[in-house]
N, C-alpha and C positions, 0 to 999 in steps of 0.2 A: 760162839758159832755152833750151830747144830749140825749133825751129820745125818744125811738121809739114808734110807734103806736103798738097796739096789733097784727095787721096783719103783720107788719114788723118783730116783735119778732117771730111770728109763722113761717114765711117764713125762717128766719135766722136759727132757731133751727131745722127746718126740714132739712135744708142743713147740719147743724152740725151732726144731727143724721145719715144721710146717708154717711157722710165722716169720721165718728169717728172710724177708724180702728187703730190697733197698740197698744192697751192698754192705761192705764191711763196717762202715760207721754205724749204720742202723742196726746191724746184727750185734755188734759189740755193745751198743746201748741197750738192746733188747735183753741180752744176757745179764748186763749189769742190773737192770730193773728186776729181772726174775730171780737171779741167783743171789745177788747181794741185798737188794732192797726188800724183796718179798720173802725169800727163803732164808736169808742170812747164813748161807752155807760157807761163804768165803769172805775174808776181811778185805777192806778197800786197798790197803797197802800191798798185800799179796797179789790181788787182782791186777793192780797197775804194774807191779814188777813182772808178772807173767805176760801181760800185754806187751811191755817193752821187749821182753825176750822174744815173743812171737814175731814182733816187727823186725827183729834182727835176722829172722830165718827166711829162706825162700819158701814160697807157697802161700796159701790163703790164711792170713793171720787169724781171722775169726774162727775158722774151723780148728786151727791149732789151739786157740784159746779154749774152745769148748773141750778139746781133748785133754788139755791140762787140768781143767776143772774136774772132769771125770776122774783123771789120774789122782789128783789131790784127794778126792773123796773116797775112791774105791780102787786105787791102784790101776794096773794095766786093764783089768776087766772094765772098770768104770771109764777109763779113757777110750777104750774101744766102743763102748755103748754111746758115750756122749759125742765123740767125733763121728762115729758112723751114722747116728741119727741126725746129726747136723747136715750130713751130705745126702743121705738116701732119699728123702722125700723129693728134693729137687732133681736128683739123678733119675728117678722113675718118671718124673714129669718131662724132663728133657728127652729121655728115651722115647716116650710116647709121642712127643712133638716131632722128634726125628723120624719116626716111622710114618707119621702123617705127612711130613714134608717130603720124604722120599716117594711116597705114593701119589701125592696130589700137588706137589710144589709147582708143576709146570702147567696146571690148569690156569687159563687166563685170569679168572677172578682171584684165585689164590696167589698168582704171581703179582697181581695188582696190590693185594693186601701187604705182601712182603716188600713191595716198592715203598709203601708208606713207612713200614718199620725201618727200612734202611735209611730213609731220610731222617727219621727221628733219632736214629743212633748217632748221627752227627752231633745233635744237640746234647745227647747223653754224655758223649765223650768230652765235649767242651765243658760241660758242667763238672765232670771229674777233674779236668785240667784246672779249672778255677779253684775247686775245693782243695786239691793237693798243693797248688801254688801258695795259697794262703798259709798252709801249714809248713811248707818246706822252704820258701824263699824269704828268709828273715835277715839276710845279710847280702852285701855286695858279692862276696865270694860265691854264695849259693846261686845268685842270678847268673854269674859267669859260668858256673858248672852247667846250669840248665841250658843256657844258650849254646855252649860247646857241645852238649849231648845232642841237642836238636840239629846243629850243623853237621855233626858227625854222621847222623842217620839220614837226614834229608838231602844234604848237599854232597857228602862224600860217600854215602852208602856203606859206612863202616858196619861191621857185625855188631848186633846188640850185645852179646856177651863181652865183647871188647870194651864197649862203652861202660858197662857196669863195673868191669874189672878196673878200668882206669879211674873211675870215680872213687871206688872203694880204696884203691891204693893211695890216691891223693888225700882223701880224708884221713886215712890211717897215718900217713907220714906227717900230715899237718897237725895232728893232735898231740898234745904233750903226753909223755909217759909219766907214770907215777903210781902211787899205791892204788891197788885195785879196789879194795874195800877193807873194812875192819872185822869182817866175819872170820870165825875160826876155820882152819882148814877142814875139809870134809874127811871123815874117817875112811880108811881103806875099803870098808864094806860098801860105801857109796860108789866108789870107783869100780869095784867089782860088779855091782848091780848095773851100773851104767854100761860097762863093757859088755855084759851079758845081753842087755837089751839091744845094744847096737849090733851085736853079732846076729841075734835072732832076726831083727827086722831088716838088716842088710840081706840076709838069706831069703826072707819072705819077698823082698823086692827084686833081688837080682837073679835068683834061681829060675823063676818063671821067665825072666827076660832071656836068660841063656837058653832055655828050652825053646822059646819062640825063635831065636836066631838059628838054632840047630834043626828044628823040625817043622816049623810053621810055614805056611805060604809066605812068599816074599813080602807082600803088602802088610800082613799082620806083624811080621818081624820089624819092618820099617816103622810102623806105628809104635811098637814097643820101645824101640831105640829113641825115636824122636821125643816121645812124651817123658821118657826117663831123663833125657837131657834137659827138657823143659822144666822138670820138677826141681832141679837144682839151680835154675836161673831166674825163677819167678820172684825176684825181689821187687818190693814196692807195690804189690798188688797185681791183679790180673791185667788192668789196663796197660801197665808198664811192659808186659811181654806180648800183648796182643798184636802190636805192629810187627814185631819180629815173626811171631807165629803165622800171622796172616800172609806176610811176604814169603815165608818159607813154603807154606802149604799151597799158596796160589801161584806164586811166580816161579819158585825154585823146583818144587815137587809136582805141581800141577794136580794135586789131589782134589781141590775144590776150585770153583770159579769165585771171583770176588763177590758177586751177588750172593752166592751160597754162604760165603764167610760172613758177610754182613747179616744175612738172615739168621745164621747161627747165633751171632752175638745178640740180636734182637730177641730170639727165643730164650736165651739164657737170662736176659734182663727181666723176663716176665715170670720167672720161676723162683721159688725159695732156694736158699743155699748159696754157696759162693759162685761168683761170676765165672770162675775158671771151669765150671761145668760145661762151658762151651767146648772144652776139650773132648767131652763125650760125643757131642754132635759132630765134631771134626773127625774123630775116630770112626764113628758110624758111617758117615758119608764117604770117607776115603776108602773104607773096606767094602761098603755096599756097592759102589760103582765098579768094583772089579770082581765081586763074587756073589752078589745077591744078598738076600735078607739074612741068612745064617752068618755069612761073612760079616755083614754090617753089625750084627749083635756082638760078634766076637771082637770087632774093632772097637765098639763102644766100651765093652768090658775091659779090654786091654788099656784103653786110654784112661779109664777111671782108676784102674789098679796102679798104673805107673804114675799117676798124678797124686794120689792120696796116700798110698802106702809110705812114701818118704816122709809125709807129715807125721805119721805115728813114730817113725824112726827118730826124727828130730826131737819130738817131745819126750818120748820114753827114755831116750839116752841123755838128753840135755836138761830135763826138768830139775834133777837134784842140784844143779849148779846155777840156777836162775839168779840168785842174789849176787853171786860173784860176777857172773857174766855181764849183768846189766850195769855194773859199776866200773867196767873197763873203759878208761877214757878213749883209747885208740879205737876200740871196737865201736864205741858210740860215735866217734868221729867218722869212721868208715860208713856207718849207717846214715849219718846226716848227709854225707856227700852223695851216697846212693839215692837218698830221697830227693835231693836237689836234681840229680840227673834224671830221675823219673819224670820230673816236670817236662824236661826236654823230650823225653821218650813219648809221653802222652801228647805233647804238642805235635810231634811228628805223626803220631797215629791219627790225631784229629784232622790234620791237613791232608794226609794220605786218603783217609776215608772220604772226606768232603770232595776232593778233586774227582775221585772215581765214581761217586754217586751223582754229583751235580753235572759232570761233563761226560759225554759219550766217548770222547777221544782225549787221552792224556799221554801224548808221546814223551819219550825221555830223550834228553839232549846231553851228550857227553862232551866235555872239553878238558882233556888231561885227567886230573884226579876228580874233577867236578862231574856230577851226574844229577841233572835237574829234571824233575817231572813237571812239565808246563802244559796246562790244558789248552785245547783249541777253543777260543771264545765262541766260535760259531756252533759248537756242539753243546752249549748250555741247555740243560733240561729244566724247564720252567716249573713243572709240577713238583719234583723233589725239592727245588729251591724254596717254594712256597711252604711246603710241609715242614721242611727243616726250620724255616723261620718261625712257623707256628709252634713247633716243638720247643725251640729256644725260648720263645715268649712264655710258653706254659711252664717250663721247668725253671727258668732263671728269673722271670718277672713275677708270674702268678704263683709259683711254687706248687703247681698241681701235682698230684700223685703220679708216679712214673707209669703205673699201669694204665691210668686214664689217658695220659699223653700218647702212649703206644697204641692204645685202642682207637683213639680219635684219628691218629695219623694213618693207621691202616684203613679205617673206614673212609676217610677222605680220599685216599688213593683209589680204593675200590669204586667209590661213587663216581669219581672222575672217569675211570675206565668204562663204567656202564654208560655214562652220558656220552 
């Protein structure tokens, strides 16, 4: 294995950052091709162990894997460069699109474009559901966990964190205990290094949050607290947490409307970097609507900080223990159960999005502990239904590029509005 210079590492991850379209699977494959096949900077076994570790963590696993590669090659400085460059290109694009959206989103033709994007998002989330199901549901027990997670969210309206905690607890208790691995114990210096990294990055994360709570306008403090909480709950990828986040910011907090939330997801889908960059859009819009442009920029910056600083904390503090952690049977069992529950979470997200995009009225009916959202059939919206069907055909049958499907969906909606 060769070791790159810091400038070569920077140049390579700048390239990765600009090319990282298509979600975590595509991003992980891109890094494998560039870092392992072309550059030969990291070995296959180490790469797969690091990927397994990142999948155990909350947050965007592809960004955390990039951070680990940088850390492995050039320590903390390398990790900051690799992880930062993985996120920053997409973050700047999302910020630019957020500014345009805030300025022009209500113009009829622009609104029509986003109607097409919203309909295409239904197919995008369904595609994610199919992809995750194939990977996660390999036993009858996994199917039961997925169905229980869906019922807990859609039928009983249980909190998302409770669903994840219950799945993790079940998987942990169901897995056998035993020898964790055959590796020698880490020397005391490794524990000291990890503790120092944890202390530094906890301070970097939480001191700004404390200052926001004490001194900032109420909305900015709320954004900081909300996205800090989200950072430790985003297991299973961005889609897993989007349903909870959307319901919180739309229904509970009223920061965004549902069409705005759907538009934000569509914008994040068109940019490089992790899909969780939708947090930046949410932070911008939530703050902009209460305090204007400067407040919006502050909201976007806070959302980014509270989303991605914990990723550096997890990697820099946990990376020295990757081999041991990835061989813990009960930890692996908890992860498997969480992954199965994520299928139910994404199914809930898919149905929730579809109902609210395809029907103008979706009243909720309560009967004891049951809370069902049932659409009014008379309010079916034909154009979004046709566009969603086209997007599903393009993605699932023809395997068209995501950007092409989004562009065609937006243009079809705009053309219908003009006609």
